[in-house]
N, C-alpha and C positions, 0 to 999 in steps of 0.2 A: 686389734685385740678384742675378743668378745666380752660381753658383760660379766660372765661368770669368771673369766680370767682376771678382769680388772678388779672385780670385787675381792677375789682371792688375794691379789697383790696388795690392795688397800688394807685388808685384814692383817697380812704379814707385816706390812709397814707400820700400821698402828700398834699392833701387839708388841713388836720388837722395840718401837720407840718408847712406849709407856714403860716397858721393863727397864730399858737402859736409863731413861730419864729419872725414874724412881730411885735407882741405885745411885746415880750422880747427885740427886737432890738430897738423899739421906746422908751422903758424904759431904754435904754442904758445899758442893761445887757451884760457883756462880753461873747463872743462866742455864741451869741443868735442863730445864724443860724446853730450851731452844737447842742446846748443844746435843742432847741425846737424840732427838728426832733428826737433827741435821746429820749427825754421824751415821745413823742407821740409813738415812736416805742416800748419803754418799756411797756407802757400801753396796746398797742394792742397785743404785744407778750405775756404778762401775761394773756390776755383774750383768747389766743389760736391762734392768727394769725401766719401763718408760711410763711414768705417771706424771700428772700435773694437777696441782690443787686448783679448784675453781677460782677464777679471778675475783668473783664477788666475795668469797670467803677471805681471800688474801687482803682485799681492801678493808674488810671489817677488822682483820687482825692488825693492820697498820693503824687504824683509828683507835683501837684499844690501847696500843702502845702510846699513841699520842695522849690519850686520856690518862694513862699512868704517869707520864712525864708531867702533865698538868697538875697532878695530885701533889707533886713536890714543890710547885711554885706557889708560895703562900705570902701573905702580907709580911710575916716575920722576916722572910728572906730579904725583902726590899728595905725593911727598916735596918737590917744589918748592912745592906749594900750602901744605903745613904750615909751610914756612920763611917764606913771604911772604903769609900768608893775609889780613892786614889790607889790604895793597896790592891784592891780587886782588879783595877784597870791595868796596873803594872804587871801583876802576876799573870793575868789572862793574856795580855799582849806577848809577854815573854814566852809563855808556854805555846801559844799558837805559832810564833816565829820559829821556835825550836822544832816543833812538829812539822812545820812547813819545810824547813831546811832538811830535816830527816827524810821526808817524802820526796823532796827534790833529788836528794842524793840516791835514794833507792831507784827512782826513775832514771836518773842520769847513768847509773851503773847497770841498768837493765835487769835489776833483780826481779821486778814485776813491772807491768805496763804503767805508763805515766799517771793517768787519773786514779788507777788502783792504788798506787803508791801514796798519793796525796790523801785520798779518802781513808785508806787503811791506817795512815799515821795520825789522823785527826783525833784529838783527845776528847771526844764527846761521848754521848750515850751510844753504846755499841750497836744495839738493834736499830736505833734511829740512823746511825751512820750507814749501815748496810742498806736500809731502805732508801735513803737519800742518794747513795752512790748508784744504786740500780736505776733510780728515777732519772739521774743525770747521765746515764749511759756507760758507767763503769761496770766492770765485771764483778757482780756482787759475790760470786763464789770466792774469788781471791781476796776481796775486801773482808769477807767474813773470816777467812783463815787468819788474816792479820789482826783484826780487831778482837776476835775471841781468844786468840793466843795471848794478846796483851791483857784482856779482861781476867783471864785465869792467873796470870803473873801478878797483876795489880792487886787482885783480891787476896791472893795467897800471901803476898808481902804485907798488905794492909792488916791482915789477920795476925801475922807475926808481930807487927809493930804494936797493935792493940794489946796483944798478949804480954809483950815486954813492959808496956807502960801501965797496964791495968791489972794484969794477972789473969785475965780471962777474956774470951770472945763469946758474947752471947748472941747466937744466931739460931735460926730454926729453918727447917726445909720449907719451901714454898707450899708444898702440899699440906703442911701442918696448919696453914692459915686459910684453908680452902673456903671457910664459911664467911670470911671477912668481906664486907660489901654486899651481902645478900639481903639486907633489909629492903623492904619494898620501896621506900622513898629513895634510898641510895641507888638501888638497882634501876629504878625508873629514870632518875636523873642521868646516870651514866649512859643508859640506852639512848636517851634523848640527845645527849651531847655527841655521842658516836654517830647517830643518824644525821644530825645537823652538820657535823664535821665532814662526813662523806659527801652529802649533797652540796655543801659549800665548795669543797675541793673539786667536785666535778664541774660546778658552775664556773669556778675561776680557772680551771684547766691548768693548774700549776703542778710541777713534778712533786710526787709524794703528797698530793693535796689532802688526802684523808688523814695522814699523820699530822701535817702542819696545821690544818684548820681545826681539827679536833683538839690539838694541844692549845691553840690560841683561844678557842672558846672556853675550854676548861680552866685555863689560867685566868681568863677574864672573870669568870664566875668566882673563882677563889679570891682574886685580888680585890674585887668589889664587895666581897663578903655576901654575895647574893646566895651562894650555895657552895658546898664543899664537895668537889668531884672526887669520888673514890671508887674506881672500877673494881668489880668483884674479882677476887683472886681465882675463883673457879673458872671465870672466863679468860683470864690471862694464860692459864695453862694450855688450852687448845690454840690460843692466839700465838703464843711462842712456838708451839709445835708446827703450826701452819707456816710460819715464817721460816723455821728450820727446814721443813720439807721443801719449800719453794727454792731455797738455796741449794740444799743437798741434792735434789733430784736433777738439778741442772749440771752437776759434775759429770765429766767424762774421764776416761783413762788418761787422756792428754792433760787435762786440768790437774788431775791428781799427781801426775809426774812432775808438772811445773811447780805445784805446791810443795812436793817433797824435796825437790832440788833447792827451792828458795827458803825452806823452813829454817835451817840454821842461821841464815843471814837475817831473816825476819825476827827470829828470837833475839838475836844480838841487837837489832834495831829497837825492839821493845825494851830490852834491858837498858839501852842508852837513854830512851825516853823516861824510863822509871828513875834512872840515876839523875836525870835533869830535874825531875819532880822532887827527888830527895834533896838536891842542892837548893832548890827554891824553898823547901821546907826549912832547911838549916838557916837560910837567910831570914825567913819570917821569925823563927825562934830567936835569932841573934839580935835583930833590929826592932822587933815589935813586942817581944815578950810573950807571944802566943805559945801555949804548951806544945811540946813536940808531937803528940798524937794528933791534935787538931790540925797542926801545920801540915803533917804528912798526908792525912786524909783529904784535906782541902786541895792539895797540889797533885794528888794522884791522877795520872793522865788516862782517864777512862774508867769503865766499871762503875758508873754512877749509882746503879741500883745496889750493888754490893757495898759500896762505900756508905750509902745512906743507912743501910742496915747496921753496919759496924759502928757508924757515928752515933746513931740513935740508941744503941744498946751498950755504949761505953761511956767513959768520963769525958769524951771529946765535946767541944762546943758545936753541937749539931747544926744550929742555924748558920754559924759561920762557915762550916764545911759545905753545907748544901747551897749557901749563897754563892760561894766561889764556883762550885761545880755547875750550878744552873746558869750563872752568868757566862761561863766559858762555853757551855753547850749552846746557849742562845746566840752568842757571837759567831760560833762555828756554823750554826744553821744559816746565818746571814751571809757570811763571807766564804763559806766552804765551796760552793759551786764556782765562784769566780777564781778562788785560789787554786782549785784543782785544775781548771782549764789553763790558767796562766802559767803555773809552775810546770805542768806537764809539757806545755809548748816550749818553755825555756829549756827544759831538760832535753827535749828532742832536738832543738836547734843546736845546743851545746854539743850533743853527741855527734851530730852530723858534721860539725866543724872538726 
């Protein structure tokens, strides 16, 4: 493809992505600035467009996501964790076991390939799960279909629960907060953490190193009260778009057909995981006295960004909600690769028998 043709395709991709993402964002759809570009890229790739975002920009996008996750890891979360550690441990283990069993069954029944089933069922941060899955060799396209389907279901149901218990859901589009984090000191700190995380990730040569190292550095600064990491929302918009394009442009017609065939069963699997989270919430309400809204938001399997927004803008106990969500996410970051490989192997062995 010549340069003029490539420039034209990038303009079409960019313009259509912004238009769709704006519409989804104004409708308060979770992860709109990732889903919009991803859906546009899928459509154009299925029609024959062949583009690939520069690797350097994709790495920066991953680091920005790590920085955003670090923003949620605060000293207050660990104070809450120290107070209710047994409760967090039991809830986290139960949720990971349930998601692992679900992923194993999806792999065993050949709904999607083994490691895709495990990563796609993991109840962690959606964007991070896709990045980690790709880094560990799973098909990020199918993982994205699974996790973002669940994100939409989780956030939609969480909004309904918040409406029932508080009478309103206060949310705003991501674009409405575009100026957040643009102060020179905040901007400089975020840029430094991102750059250091990328360099450290390259030096350590670990999968998804930019994401993991940036998250670790940002969390360290927050927890030691050295500085408060707060990546600019204006930078998160193109970061989400780049990740969406990277996923979407990798789709082929064969991948789309596989996704379409598996979609009803994937939706059912997500509903089962949501029902399990609801059952855990009922147990928390029954045996600990936690209010229903806090319990449901804390046990929701995935959609951490959307859950954080709903928790902080409602009557829920936001530190408790985010403590449980962050602890579960960190545990999955540590055991996810091992779990994906082992369960996928067991599912394959069982199927062959």
